[in-house]
C-alpha positions as CSV (number, residue, x, y, z in Angstrom):
1,M,97.9,40.0,19.1
2,A,97.2,42.1,16.2
3,T,93.6,41.6,16.0
4,K,93.3,42.5,20.1
5,E,95.6,45.8,19.6
6,N,93.4,46.6,16.4
7,V,90.0,46.5,18.3
8,L,91.3,48.6,21.2
9,T,93.0,51.1,18.9
10,R,89.5,51.5,17.0
11,T,87.8,51.9,20.1
12,D,90.5,54.6,21.4
13,D,89.9,56.1,18.3
14,F,85.9,55.8,18.6
15,I,85.7,57.2,22.0
16,K,88.6,60.1,20.7
17,W,86.0,60.9,17.8
18,F,82.9,60.9,19.9
19,L,83.8,63.2,23.2
20,P,83.7,66.3,21.0
21,K,80.4,65.6,19.9
22,I,78.8,65.8,23.5
23,E,79.6,69.6,23.6
24,R,76.9,70.2,20.8
25,F,74.3,68.2,22.8
26,P,71.6,70.2,24.2
27,R,72.2,71.5,28.2
28,N,69.7,69.6,29.5
29,Y,70.4,66.4,28.0
30,K,74.2,66.8,27.6
31,F,74.8,65.6,31.4
32,L,72.4,62.8,31.6
33,F,72.2,61.3,27.9
34,G,76.1,62.3,26.8
35,D,77.3,60.9,30.3
36,R,75.6,57.7,29.6
37,L,77.0,57.1,26.0
38,V,80.7,58.4,27.5
39,E,80.1,55.7,30.4
40,I,79.0,53.0,27.9
41,Q,82.3,53.6,25.7
42,L,84.7,53.5,28.4
43,D,83.1,50.1,29.8
44,V,83.5,48.8,26.1
45,L,87.1,49.7,26.4
46,E,87.6,48.8,30.0
47,N,86.3,45.1,29.1
48,L,88.2,44.9,26.0
49,I,91.2,45.7,28.0
50,E,90.4,43.1,30.7
51,A,90.0,40.8,28.2
52,Y,93.4,41.3,26.5
53,Y,95.1,40.5,29.8
54,R,92.6,37.7,31.4
55,K,92.9,34.3,30.7
56,E,89.3,33.6,30.6
57,K,88.2,36.2,28.1
58,L,84.7,35.4,26.9
59,A,82.6,37.3,29.8
60,N,84.7,40.3,28.8
61,L,84.3,40.1,25.3
62,R,80.5,39.2,25.2
63,A,79.9,42.2,28.0
64,A,81.9,44.6,25.6
65,N,79.8,43.3,22.5
66,V,76.4,44.3,24.6
67,G,78.2,47.6,25.1
68,V,78.9,47.9,21.1
69,E,74.9,47.2,20.6
70,K,73.7,49.6,23.4
71,L,75.9,52.5,21.7
72,R,74.5,51.8,18.3
73,H,70.8,52.2,19.6
74,L,71.9,55.3,21.7
75,L,73.4,57.1,19.0
76,Q,70.4,56.1,16.8
77,I,67.9,58.1,19.2
78,S,70.5,61.0,19.5
79,T,70.3,61.3,15.8
80,E,66.3,61.1,15.9
81,M,66.7,63.6,18.7
82,R,69.1,65.8,16.5
83,F,72.0,66.1,19.3
84,M,74.0,64.1,16.3
85,S,73.7,64.8,12.3
86,F,72.8,61.6,10.1
87,D,76.5,61.9,8.6
88,Q,78.0,61.4,11.9
89,L,75.4,58.6,12.8
90,E,76.5,56.9,9.4
91,Y,80.3,57.5,10.8
92,A,79.7,56.3,13.9
93,T,77.7,53.1,12.8
94,R,80.5,52.0,10.6
95,S,83.3,52.5,13.4
96,L,81.0,50.4,15.4
97,N,80.3,48.0,13.1
98,Q,84.2,47.3,12.5
99,I,84.6,47.4,16.4
100,G,81.5,44.7,16.7
101,S,82.8,42.7,14.0
102,L,86.6,42.5,15.5
103,V,85.0,41.6,18.7
104,G,82.8,38.9,17.3
105,G,85.7,37.3,15.4
106,W,87.9,37.2,18.9
107,I,84.4,35.8,20.6
108,R,84.7,33.0,18.0
109,Q,88.3,32.3,18.6
110,Q,87.8,32.1,22.0
111,E,85.0,29.8,21.8
112,G,86.8,27.3,19.5
113,K,89.5,27.1,22.4
114,H,87.1,26.4,25.0
115,G,84.2,25.5,23.2
116,P,80.5,27.4,23.4
117,A,79.3,28.3,26.8
């Protein structure tokens, strides 16, 4: 259970770190691009919570893993558009890599129980 709680905590922390960053996005991108970034982050969190409580976890874990990858790409674009600094991207990438590693480990653990899908 510690890994699951750890990935939830890290995801919560990432969202709390990121939310104030949206305020610095240009107004014409804040509501479209910023909202999309937050929507994906919340989808990742929701998928992890559902995986935590469901017997069949793999679909939610895989969806969370795809969401983490989407975030990596969108944050890279945010940096290229100068909505975020390179230092912020570096921190975000490190955080998402940690979250992704934990999700990947959880997926492998679940596949070991049920066999690969």
